[in-house]
C-alpha positions as a printed Julia matrix, in Angstrom:
315×3 Matrix{Float64}:
   5.01    9.5     4.84
   3.19    6.35    6.05
   4.64    2.96    5.26
   3.1     1.16    2.27
   0.45   -1.46    2.96
   1.16   -4.68    1.08
  -1.15   -7.63    0.5
   0.59  -10.92    1.27
  -0.96  -14.02   -0.33
   0.6   -17.33    0.85
  -0.6   -19.36   -2.16
  -0.88  -23.15   -2.06
  -1.66  -24.06    1.58
  -0.03  -27.49    1.36
   3.25  -25.99    0.15
   5.85  -23.84    1.84
   3.83  -20.63    1.45
   2.21  -20.62    4.92
   5.47  -21.25    6.8
   7.35  -18.65    4.77
   4.58  -16.1     5.34
   4.58  -16.91    9.05
   8.29  -16.09    9.14
   7.6   -12.87    7.23
   4.81  -11.75    9.57
   7.03  -12.46   12.58
   9.61   -9.86   11.55
   9.57   -6.16   10.71
   9.68   -4.82    7.16
   9.55   -1.41    5.52
   5.84   -2.02    4.98
   2.7    -3.13    6.8
   1.54   -6.59    5.72
  -2.07   -7.68    5.29
  -2.45  -11.44    4.86
  -5.04  -12.61    2.31
  -5.66  -16.27    3.04
  -6.38  -18.6     5.93
  -4.84  -17.09    9.09
  -5.17  -20.44   10.88
  -2.69  -21.94    8.41
  -0.12  -19.29    9.34
  -0.66  -19.81   13.06
  -0.32  -23.58   12.69
   2.85  -23.15   10.63
   4.27  -20.74   13.21
   3.55  -23.19   16.01
   5.43  -25.95   14.16
   8.34  -23.58   13.58
   8.36  -22.55   17.23
   8.0   -18.84   16.46
   5.63  -16.39   18.1
   3.36  -14.51   15.72
   2.37  -10.95   16.57
  -1.18   -9.84   15.99
  -1.52   -9.36   12.25
  -4.15   -7.94    9.93
  -5.82  -10.4     7.6
  -8.58  -10.74    5.04
  -9.78  -14.27    5.62
 -10.24  -16.94    2.96
 -10.52  -20.18    4.96
  -9.37  -23.42    3.42
 -12.23  -25.78    2.59
 -10.4   -28.66    4.29
  -7.38  -28.69    6.62
  -4.19  -28.47    4.59
  -1.72  -31.33    4.91
   1.87  -30.32    4.14
   3.03  -31.9     0.92
  -0.46  -33.03   -0.16
  -2.15  -30.43   -2.36
  -5.93  -30.78   -2.23
  -8.05  -29.38   -5.1
 -10.79  -28.53   -2.62
  -8.62  -25.68   -1.32
  -7.87  -24.21   -4.74
 -10.91  -21.93   -4.83
  -9.79  -20.15   -1.66
  -6.31  -19.58   -3.14
  -7.71  -17.97   -6.28
 -10.29  -15.94   -4.34
  -7.54  -14.55   -2.11
  -5.45  -13.52   -5.12
  -8.37  -11.84   -6.84
  -9.46  -10.0    -3.7
  -5.95   -8.76   -2.92
  -5.53   -7.52   -6.49
  -8.93   -5.86   -6.41
  -7.98   -3.98   -3.24
  -4.8    -2.84   -4.98
  -6.82   -1.61   -7.96
  -9.17    0.24   -5.6
  -6.27    1.91   -3.78
  -6.84    0.26   -0.4
  -3.56   -1.64   -0.71
  -0.3    -0.3    -2.18
   1.2    -3.5    -3.57
   0.87   -7.27   -3.86
   3.32   -9.96   -2.74
   2.44  -13.52   -3.72
   3.62  -16.93   -2.64
   3.74  -19.94   -4.97
   0.53  -21.37   -6.46
   0.2   -24.99   -7.63
  -1.07  -24.7   -11.23
  -1.95  -28.38  -11.5
  -3.96  -28.36   -8.29
  -5.97  -25.31   -9.36
  -6.79  -26.86  -12.73
  -7.65  -30.14  -11.04
 -10.33  -28.19   -9.18
 -11.91  -27.2   -12.5
 -10.55  -23.64  -12.42
  -8.85  -22.53  -15.64
  -5.51  -21.1   -14.51
  -2.28  -20.6   -16.44
  -0.53  -18.47  -13.83
  -0.94  -15.57  -11.44
   0.66  -13.11  -13.87
  -1.99  -13.9   -16.49
  -4.79  -13.75  -13.9
  -3.72  -10.29  -12.71
  -3.29   -9.0   -16.27
  -6.82  -10.05  -17.23
  -8.3    -8.57  -14.08
  -6.56   -5.22  -14.61
  -7.01   -5.19  -18.39
  -3.35   -4.35  -18.93
  -0.47   -5.54  -21.09
   2.15   -6.88  -18.7
   5.74   -8.06  -18.83
   7.38  -10.68  -16.63
  10.69   -9.63  -15.15
  12.91  -11.54  -12.76
  15.42   -9.65  -10.68
  18.21  -10.15   -8.2
  20.74   -7.62   -6.92
  22.66   -6.35   -9.94
  20.53   -7.91  -12.67
  17.01   -7.49  -14.07
  15.86   -9.79  -16.88
  12.53   -9.17  -18.63
  10.96  -11.62  -21.08
   9.49  -10.99  -24.53
   7.73  -14.39  -24.28
   7.11  -16.48  -21.19
   5.94  -20.07  -20.91
   5.93  -21.29  -24.5
   7.35  -24.35  -26.24
  10.6   -23.35  -27.92
   9.22  -24.09  -31.41
   6.42  -21.53  -30.78
   8.69  -18.66  -29.73
   9.6   -17.11  -33.13
   5.97  -16.84  -34.21
   5.05  -15.25  -30.87
   7.49  -12.36  -31.34
   6.02   -9.73  -33.64
   7.01   -6.12  -34.11
   3.84   -5.05  -32.3
   4.35   -7.36  -29.31
   8.03   -6.44  -29.0
   7.25   -2.73  -29.1
   4.6    -3.13  -26.41
   7.02   -5.1   -24.22
   9.74   -2.47  -24.52
   7.33    0.35  -23.75
   6.08   -1.43  -20.63
   9.63   -2.27  -19.53
  10.98    1.26  -19.99
   7.94    2.8   -18.29
   8.26    0.47  -15.3
  11.98    1.14  -14.9
  11.17    4.83  -14.63
   8.03    4.59  -12.49
   8.77    1.62  -10.25
  12.55    1.68   -9.97
  13.4     5.36  -10.22
  15.63    4.97  -13.28
  15.29    8.32  -15.04
  16.93    7.31  -18.34
  16.8     3.5   -18.62
  19.43    1.7   -20.66
  18.07   -1.6   -21.96
  19.95   -4.49  -23.58
  17.84   -6.37  -26.12
  18.98   -9.89  -26.95
  18.7   -11.45  -30.37
  16.61  -14.56  -30.89
  19.16  -16.63  -32.79
  22.76  -17.63  -32.0
  25.13  -14.7   -32.58
  22.0   -12.52  -33.02
  21.45  -14.1   -36.42
  24.98  -13.49  -37.78
  23.69  -10.96  -40.31
  20.9   -13.26  -41.48
  22.99  -16.4   -41.86
  21.54  -17.97  -38.69
  18.04  -16.52  -38.93
  16.29  -13.37  -40.09
  14.18  -12.5   -37.04
  16.74   -9.92  -35.93
  16.65   -8.18  -39.32
  12.93   -8.42  -40.01
  11.42   -8.07  -36.52
  13.77   -6.87  -33.8
  15.93   -4.24  -35.52
  13.02   -2.24  -37.03
  11.38   -1.93  -33.6
  14.61   -0.81  -31.96
  15.16    1.79  -34.69
  11.66    3.27  -34.26
  11.93    3.45  -30.48
  15.43    4.95  -30.6
  13.93    7.76  -32.7
  11.62    8.41  -29.72
  14.53    8.61  -27.3
  14.74    5.02  -26.03
  18.3     3.97  -25.09
  18.38    0.44  -26.53
  21.41   -1.76  -27.19
  21.03   -4.67  -29.56
  20.05   -7.04  -30.8
  22.93   -8.57  -28.82
  24.22  -12.14  -28.88
  22.96  -13.8   -25.7
  26.19  -15.69  -25.1
  28.17  -12.5   -24.4
  25.53  -10.01  -23.23
  25.65  -11.31  -19.66
  29.37  -10.77  -19.14
  29.81   -8.73  -15.94
  31.56   -5.91  -17.78
  28.6    -5.67  -20.16
  25.9    -5.9   -17.49
  27.23   -2.85  -15.69
  26.15   -0.77  -18.69
  22.48   -1.82  -18.54
  19.51   -1.23  -16.24
  17.71   -4.29  -17.62
  18.08   -7.05  -20.19
  15.21   -8.12  -22.45
  15.48  -11.82  -23.33
  13.44  -13.26  -26.17
  12.39  -16.42  -24.33
  12.31  -17.97  -20.87
  15.44  -20.14  -20.91
  17.55  -17.58  -22.76
  17.81  -15.22  -19.81
  16.61  -16.85  -16.63
  19.26  -19.56  -16.18
  21.9   -16.83  -15.97
  19.95  -14.92  -13.35
  19.1   -17.99  -11.27
  22.56  -19.51  -11.41
  23.9   -16.52   -9.48
  21.59  -17.12   -6.52
  17.92  -18.01   -6.74
  17.37  -17.4    -3.04
  17.48  -13.62   -3.53
  15.66  -13.55   -6.88
  12.1   -12.3    -7.28
   9.48  -12.36  -10.01
   7.98   -8.96  -10.86
   4.93   -8.23  -13.02
   5.48   -4.97  -14.9
   2.64   -2.92  -16.36
   0.0    -3.37  -13.65
  -1.52   -0.29  -11.96
   0.18   -1.45   -8.74
   3.44   -3.21   -7.82
   3.33   -7.01   -7.81
   6.28   -9.12   -6.72
   6.36  -12.9    -6.26
   8.82  -15.41   -4.92
  11.02  -17.03   -7.53
  10.34  -20.63   -6.52
   7.54  -23.15   -6.52
   5.36  -24.7    -3.85
   8.13  -27.12   -2.78
   5.67  -29.77   -1.63
   8.56  -32.13   -0.95
   9.86  -30.02    1.94
   6.62  -28.39    3.12
   6.04  -28.6     6.85
   9.65  -29.53    7.65
  10.73  -26.02    8.65
  13.69  -25.93    6.26
  12.3   -23.71    3.48
  14.47  -20.64    2.86
  12.44  -17.41    3.29
  15.03  -15.22    1.53
  13.09  -14.88   -1.74
   9.91  -13.88    0.11
  11.78  -11.33    2.21
  13.36   -9.97   -0.97
   9.92   -9.79   -2.63
   8.48   -7.81    0.27
  11.42   -5.4     0.22
  11.24   -4.93   -3.55
   7.48   -4.38   -3.5
   7.84   -1.81   -0.71
  10.47    0.08   -2.71
   8.35    0.0    -5.84
   5.34    1.32   -3.91
   7.49    4.13   -2.53
   8.7     5.09   -6.02
   5.11    5.19   -7.24
   4.14    7.49   -4.39
   7.03    9.81   -5.24
   6.0     9.9    -8.9
   2.4    10.67   -7.95
   3.36   13.73   -5.9
């Protein structure tokens, strides 16, 4: 079976994306990489790093102006977004098996007059799919019922319908993309102690528990709602294939505290695998040759494995 072909999008050209992608292109992976971006930026980054780049396949989106490490320029934002959209389109059309993305500078894109809340949202709109954000590292997968919301907006954003959709997407992805035949999912409560029987909040009783009951009747293996302060104990985690947190800072600090360098950001629910690095543009260290490529290497490996699982399921 041929190796999967993965689109590699460096992201913000003034950040660490080009140098990390240069390091990725310079080594072998369980996939063939196609760079969507400005190949000159990768070659310049490789030259500064003192590494030799092999000949690599690219779909070119030249920067409007030369990128200066650490100085994001809004004039280059259009090329970043065009590269993302083109790579995703080629995934949708079946020319590419998966998408790996570097960090994008949200402020710089919006400063260019392009409405952009994040790559996950961009890809979801383009594909017309409900998606779920999941971060993963070896031994732990944490999906989110809500993503980048103010804390006071979280309870109103969690409805029975949205929670059911999230759990369906999560369970389907665990089976299709990760080869987990019978996924076991831990579902966290929203409130301390999972509401303490209604004393500390009624969202568990009125929103979360009815959804879990309905889906259990369909054969879902769901545990919860669980108190977040004990659900991440190592003895507990061994029982679960994934944890669903109700909001961003409920689950992700635990995952990141154990080693952000090997963590990746996965978009579940798309018609193709998409994995991103779990860090930002790091403008403060761009161009200095000290950025750790571990998250990007992990993203490439995870995306390749997901693409392979999808091929197996399609046979």
